[in-house]
N, C-alpha and C positions, 0 to 999 in steps of 0.2 A: 162941426158939432160933435160933442163927446157922447159916446153910447154908454148906456147903463148896462152893466153886466147882469145877466140873468142869475137869479139865486141858484146855488148848487142843488142838484137833485139826487146825486148818488149818495148812498148812506155815509160813506167816509167823509165827504165834504159837508154834508148836513150836520153830522155829529161834530165835526170840527167847528163849524159855525155856531153850533149850540153852546159851545163853551163861553162865547161872548153874548149870545142871545138864546137863553134856555128855551124860549118859546119855539125855536126852530126844530127842537126835538119832536114836536108834534108831527112833522113830516114823516119821521121814521115810524111813529105810532100808526099813522094813517096808512102807510104803505104795508105794514106787516101785521097789524092787529087782527084783521079778518082771518088770515091764514092761521095765525097762532091760536085764535079762538076756536076755529074749526078743529084743529088738532087737539086742543084741550077738551073740547066738548066730547070728542070721541073717546078720550082717555078717562075723563073723570065725571062727565055729565054736565048738564046745563047749570045746575046750581053752583058748582064750584068753578066752572070754566072762566067766568068773568074775573074771579079772584086770582086765578092762575095767570091770566093775561095781565092784570094789574100788577101782580107781584113781579112778573118777568120784566115789564117795562120800568118799574121802579128800580129794579136791580140794574137794568141796562143803563138807565139815566144816571144812576150813581156811579157806575163803572166807566162812563164815557171819558172821564179825565185820565183813566189808566191807559189810554191809547186805543186806537181803532184796531180791531182784530176780526178775524173771521173771513170766510170766503169773499173774495172781491173787495176786501178792505172794509167791509161793513161790520158793525158791532154785532155780536152774537145774539141778536134778537131773532131767534129761530126756534123751531119746535123743540130743539134740544134743551131749551131753557124750561119748557113747560113741565117735564116730568119732575124736576126738582121742586118747582113751585107747587105742583100738584101734591107732592108728598107732604109739603108744609101745610097745604090747605085741607087735606083730608084728615079726619080723625084717625088716630092710630088704631089698628086692628089688634085686639088682644092676642097675646102670644098663644099659638095653638089653635086659633079660630079657623074654622074651615078644614081642619085636619082630622083624620080618624085617630082615635086614641091609640097610644102605643100598644102593640100586641094584637090589635084588631085590624083586619083588612076590609071588613065590610060588614 
């Protein structure tokens, strides 16, 4: 009797499999989304954290054809992606906001 191979579970193998079956990328999302959300929540707050996570995974999904990279061969779906996504999600702060006017220290 022929055994059926178990689906891959490490990020590199799942990402490679997702090239033929994009739905497989959901495994990467399920594995990392909670940690990334927690990181984003602490950095940008609840209202923006979901957008940060979504942006990070959209970027990772689109980049998966470029090759698997990152520690352990996994795609860089890590907290390191969240600051970039967070900057895109947050409204820009006006230049000089939060600073004392020049010449005044207090």
